[in-house]
C-alpha positions in Angstrom: -16.7 2.2 -22.8 -14.7 3.7 -25.7 -10.9 3.5 -26.0 -9.1 6.9 -26.0 -5.6 7.4 -27.2 -3.4 9.9 -25.5 0.0 11.3 -26.4 2.2 13.5 -24.2 3.7 16.5 -26.1 6.4 16.8 -23.5 8.0 13.3 -23.5 6.1 11.6 -26.5 4.6 8.9 -24.3 1.6 7.2 -26.1 -1.0 5.0 -24.5 -4.7 4.0 -24.5 -7.2 4.4 -21.8 -10.8 3.1 -21.3 -13.1 5.6 -19.7 -16.6 6.9 -20.0 -17.6 9.4 -22.7 -18.9 11.8 -20.0 -15.5 11.8 -18.2 -13.2 14.8 -18.8 -10.1 14.1 -20.9 -6.9 13.3 -19.0 -4.4 16.1 -18.7 -1.4 14.7 -16.7 1.1 12.3 -18.3 1.6 9.2 -16.1 5.2 9.0 -17.2 6.6 12.5 -16.9 3.9 14.0 -14.7 3.6 17.1 -16.9 0.2 18.5 -17.9 0.9 18.2 -21.6 -1.3 15.3 -22.5 -3.4 15.5 -25.6 -6.2 13.2 -26.7 -5.6 11.7 -30.2 -8.1 10.8 -32.8 -7.8 7.1 -33.3 -9.5 4.5 -35.5 -10.2 1.9 -32.8 -13.4 3.7 -31.7 -14.9 3.1 -35.1 -14.6 -0.6 -35.3 -16.1 -3.6 -33.4 -13.7 -5.6 -31.2 -14.8 -9.0 -30.1 -12.6 -10.0 -27.2 -12.8 -12.9 -24.9 -14.3 -16.3 -25.1 -17.6 -17.1 -26.8 -17.0 -15.4 -30.2 -16.7 -18.2 -32.7 -17.2 -18.3 -36.5 -19.7 -21.1 -36.0 -22.0 -18.7 -34.1 -22.8 -17.0 -37.4 -23.4 -20.0 -39.6 -27.0 -20.5 -40.6 -28.3 -23.7 -39.3 -30.5 -24.3 -42.3 -27.4 -24.4 -44.6 -25.8 -27.2 -42.6 -29.0 -29.3 -42.7 -29.4 -28.9 -46.4 -25.7 -29.9 -47.1 -26.2 -33.0 -44.9 -29.3 -34.0 -46.8 -27.7 -33.4 -50.2 -24.7 -35.6 -49.2 -27.0 -38.4 -48.0 -29.0 -38.4 -51.3 -25.8 -39.0 -53.4 
């Protein structure tokens, strides 16, 4: 689900919400309860965010490189 940024034009409250693309944009501010909420264009939707456990830099290392470096160090 994408992250949407909202700003209230009444009180200036700014926050992020996760919801489906097919869901209608929110209109009521949770802080001041006015229907002056506007969806902002943000940069977070354009990037990948790896959150949580299980994303390590070692997951992307080629295993053949580590074997070759071990063999070359043993041959010295």
